BALOBA-1460 file (C-alpha; in Angstrom, 3 decimals):
// residues 128
<rec num="1" residu="l" x="51.109" y="-34.069" z="118.989"/>
<rec num="2" residu="p" x="51.568" y="-37.801" z="118.473"/>
<rec num="3" residu="i" x="49.379" y="-39.277" z="115.753"/>
<rec num="4" residu="s" x="47.361" y="-42.352" z="116.626"/>
<rec num="5" residu="p" x="48.293" y="-45.467" z="114.588"/>
<rec num="6" residu="d" x="44.576" y="-45.824" z="113.823"/>
<rec num="7" residu="y" x="44.430" y="-42.305" z="112.328"/>
<rec num="8" residu="r" x="44.649" y="-43.648" z="108.780"/>
<rec num="9" residu="l" x="41.700" y="-45.975" z="109.435"/>
<rec num="10" residu="n" x="39.328" y="-43.127" z="110.250"/>
<rec num="11" residu="n" x="39.768" y="-41.138" z="107.033"/>
<rec num="12" residu="m" x="37.676" y="-41.205" z="103.893"/>
<rec num="13" residu="i" x="39.204" y="-40.568" z="100.498"/>
<rec num="14" residu="d" x="37.824" y="-40.169" z="97.003"/>
<rec num="15" residu="g" x="39.462" y="-42.642" z="94.672"/>
<rec num="16" residu="i" x="39.289" y="-45.397" z="92.105"/>
<rec num="17" residu="v" x="39.806" y="-49.056" z="92.938"/>
<rec num="18" residu="s" x="39.934" y="-52.040" z="90.637"/>
<rec num="19" residu="g" x="39.188" y="-55.554" z="91.726"/>
<rec num="20" residu="r" x="37.495" y="-58.863" z="91.144"/>
<rec num="21" residu="l" x="33.929" y="-59.444" z="92.320"/>
<rec num="22" residu="q" x="33.921" y="-62.256" z="94.878"/>
<rec num="23" residu="l" x="30.167" y="-62.865" z="94.503"/>
<rec num="24" residu="k" x="27.437" y="-61.617" z="92.198"/>
<rec num="25" residu="p" x="26.236" y="-58.191" z="93.440"/>
<rec num="26" residu="k" x="22.964" y="-58.256" z="95.364"/>
<rec num="27" residu="m" x="20.070" y="-55.773" z="95.420"/>
<rec num="28" residu="l" x="18.422" y="-55.010" z="98.767"/>
<rec num="29" residu="k" x="15.854" y="-52.536" z="100.111"/>
<rec num="30" residu="t" x="15.952" y="-50.232" z="103.108"/>
<rec num="31" residu="k" x="13.064" y="-50.244" z="105.589"/>
<rec num="32" residu="r" x="11.623" y="-47.296" z="103.654"/>
<rec num="33" residu="g" x="11.791" y="-49.181" z="100.368"/>
<rec num="34" residu="t" x="14.862" y="-47.533" z="98.830"/>
<rec num="35" residu="d" x="16.867" y="-49.858" z="96.582"/>
<rec num="36" residu="y" x="20.599" y="-50.286" z="97.095"/>
<rec num="37" residu="l" x="23.269" y="-52.747" z="96.029"/>
<rec num="38" residu="i" x="26.000" y="-54.533" z="97.958"/>
<rec num="39" residu="a" x="29.012" y="-56.397" z="96.613"/>
<rec num="40" residu="k" x="32.311" y="-57.851" z="97.791"/>
<rec num="41" residu="l" x="35.561" y="-57.240" z="95.914"/>
<rec num="42" residu="t" x="39.149" y="-58.352" z="96.104"/>
<rec num="43" residu="v" x="40.970" y="-55.078" z="95.390"/>
<rec num="44" residu="y" x="44.416" y="-55.007" z="93.823"/>
<rec num="45" residu="g" x="47.379" y="-53.172" z="95.280"/>
<rec num="46" residu="y" x="50.499" y="-52.514" z="93.254"/>
<rec num="47" residu="r" x="54.146" y="-52.854" z="94.180"/>
<rec num="48" residu="s" x="55.669" y="-49.486" z="94.987"/>
<rec num="49" residu="g" x="59.309" y="-49.122" z="95.935"/>
<rec num="50" residu="n" x="59.989" y="-51.567" z="98.775"/>
<rec num="51" residu="l" x="56.283" y="-52.106" z="99.478"/>
<rec num="52" residu="p" x="54.984" y="-55.451" z="98.184"/>
<rec num="53" residu="a" x="51.879" y="-55.860" z="96.022"/>
<rec num="54" residu="i" x="48.861" y="-56.694" z="98.182"/>
<rec num="55" residu="e" x="45.218" y="-57.612" z="97.839"/>
<rec num="56" residu="l" x="42.537" y="-56.211" z="100.137"/>
<rec num="57" residu="n" x="38.947" y="-57.198" z="100.673"/>
<rec num="58" residu="a" x="36.383" y="-54.493" z="100.018"/>
<rec num="59" residu="d" x="32.696" y="-54.100" z="100.883"/>
<rec num="60" residu="l" x="30.890" y="-52.013" z="98.288"/>
<rec num="61" residu="i" x="27.536" y="-50.242" z="98.541"/>
<rec num="62" residu="a" x="25.784" y="-48.294" z="95.767"/>
<rec num="63" residu="f" x="22.563" y="-46.272" z="95.736"/>
<rec num="64" residu="d" x="22.439" y="-44.755" z="92.230"/>
<rec num="65" residu="k" x="19.880" y="-46.681" z="90.134"/>
<rec num="66" residu="r" x="21.924" y="-46.611" z="86.918"/>
<rec num="67" residu="l" x="25.070" y="-47.726" z="88.718"/>
<rec num="68" residu="c" x="23.152" y="-50.491" z="90.508"/>
<rec num="69" residu="g" x="21.799" y="-51.670" z="87.150"/>
<rec num="70" residu="r" x="25.290" y="-51.777" z="85.626"/>
<rec num="71" residu="l" x="26.706" y="-53.659" z="88.595"/>
<rec num="72" residu="m" x="23.827" y="-56.155" z="88.515"/>
<rec num="73" residu="e" x="24.927" y="-57.073" z="84.972"/>
<rec num="74" residu="c" x="28.290" y="-58.199" z="86.384"/>
<rec num="75" residu="d" x="29.026" y="-61.728" z="87.563"/>
<rec num="76" residu="a" x="31.290" y="-63.191" z="90.229"/>
<rec num="77" residu="g" x="34.894" y="-63.198" z="89.045"/>
<rec num="78" residu="q" x="34.476" y="-60.170" z="86.802"/>
<rec num="79" residu="i" x="36.989" y="-57.325" z="87.134"/>
<rec num="80" residu="v" x="35.509" y="-53.865" z="87.707"/>
<rec num="81" residu="s" x="36.896" y="-50.403" z="88.396"/>
<rec num="82" residu="i" x="34.858" y="-48.264" z="90.789"/>
<rec num="83" residu="a" x="35.104" y="-44.568" z="91.638"/>
<rec num="84" residu="g" x="33.758" y="-43.557" z="95.003"/>
<rec num="85" residu="i" x="34.345" y="-42.766" z="98.643"/>
<rec num="86" residu="i" x="36.784" y="-45.217" z="100.234"/>
<rec num="87" residu="r" x="37.220" y="-45.738" z="103.949"/>
<rec num="88" residu="p" x="39.738" y="-48.245" z="105.312"/>
<rec num="89" residu="a" x="38.402" y="-50.081" z="108.368"/>
<rec num="90" residu="e" x="39.952" y="-52.675" z="110.649"/>
<rec num="91" residu="q" x="37.929" y="-55.862" z="111.025"/>
<rec num="92" residu="v" x="38.465" y="-58.809" z="113.337"/>
<rec num="93" residu="e" x="37.465" y="-62.163" z="111.877"/>
<rec num="94" residu="m" x="38.338" y="-65.641" z="113.113"/>
<rec num="95" residu="g" x="40.863" y="-64.232" z="115.561"/>
<rec num="96" residu="g" x="42.783" y="-62.262" z="112.935"/>
<rec num="97" residu="r" x="42.751" y="-58.596" z="112.050"/>
<rec num="98" residu="e" x="42.571" y="-57.268" z="108.529"/>
<rec num="99" residu="i" x="42.052" y="-53.942" z="106.805"/>
<rec num="100" residu="v" x="38.856" y="-53.903" z="104.736"/>
<rec num="101" residu="l" x="37.961" y="-51.098" z="102.344"/>
<rec num="102" residu="k" x="34.424" y="-49.774" z="102.785"/>
<rec num="103" residu="i" x="33.427" y="-48.226" z="99.445"/>
<rec num="104" residu="t" x="30.416" y="-46.064" z="98.647"/>
<rec num="105" residu="a" x="30.371" y="-46.418" z="94.864"/>
<rec num="106" residu="k" x="29.603" y="-43.374" z="92.719"/>
<rec num="107" residu="a" x="30.467" y="-44.678" z="89.210"/>
<rec num="108" residu="m" x="31.988" y="-47.529" z="87.222"/>
<rec num="109" residu="v" x="35.089" y="-46.543" z="85.259"/>
<rec num="110" residu="d" x="35.175" y="-48.463" z="81.984"/>
<rec num="111" residu="g" x="38.601" y="-49.489" z="80.665"/>
<rec num="112" residu="y" x="40.484" y="-47.988" z="83.616"/>
<rec num="113" residu="l" x="43.018" y="-50.804" z="84.069"/>
<rec num="114" residu="y" x="43.550" y="-51.110" z="80.316"/>
<rec num="115" residu="r" x="44.276" y="-47.376" z="79.935"/>
<rec num="116" residu="q" x="46.607" y="-47.417" z="82.941"/>
<rec num="117" residu="s" x="48.563" y="-50.382" z="81.590"/>
<rec num="118" residu="r" x="48.916" y="-48.656" z="78.194"/>
<rec num="119" residu="g" x="50.390" y="-45.539" z="79.824"/>
<rec num="120" residu="k" x="47.410" y="-43.318" z="79.091"/>
<rec num="121" residu="g" x="46.627" y="-42.790" z="82.764"/>
<rec num="122" residu="r" x="50.266" y="-42.512" z="83.920"/>
<rec num="123" residu="l" x="49.502" y="-44.109" z="87.306"/>
<rec num="124" residu="f" x="51.767" y="-47.082" z="86.632"/>
<rec num="125" residu="d" x="54.576" y="-44.678" z="85.661"/>
<rec num="126" residu="l" x="54.305" y="-43.049" z="89.087"/>
<rec num="127" residu="i" x="54.397" y="-46.266" z="91.122"/>
<rec num="128" residu="g" x="56.643" y="-48.318" z="88.815"/>
């Protein structure tokens, strides 16, 4: 069977992303009064083989109270690493199409980029 080119856009994966907060995270409430947090990130992609390094926009949502509290301590421009459920989605804005990562955050991963760059996570060895 032929696979649709949009197949990859309909899948969710568990993963870790690192990126820079575009704006300060914001707390909101559902109609029932449940607190949640939203944030926008610029997520880093790394060069792998012939594929160039890229940056993607990401929309983040979090429901866990402790995680929301930690994210509220962050400011725009700060780099964070987030573990969660990631779903690529195609968005049309101002006549152009782009892939945006929709992330349901489960945890912040402290020191992730530092450990990776020091070879303790071995990710950079795999893609280098």
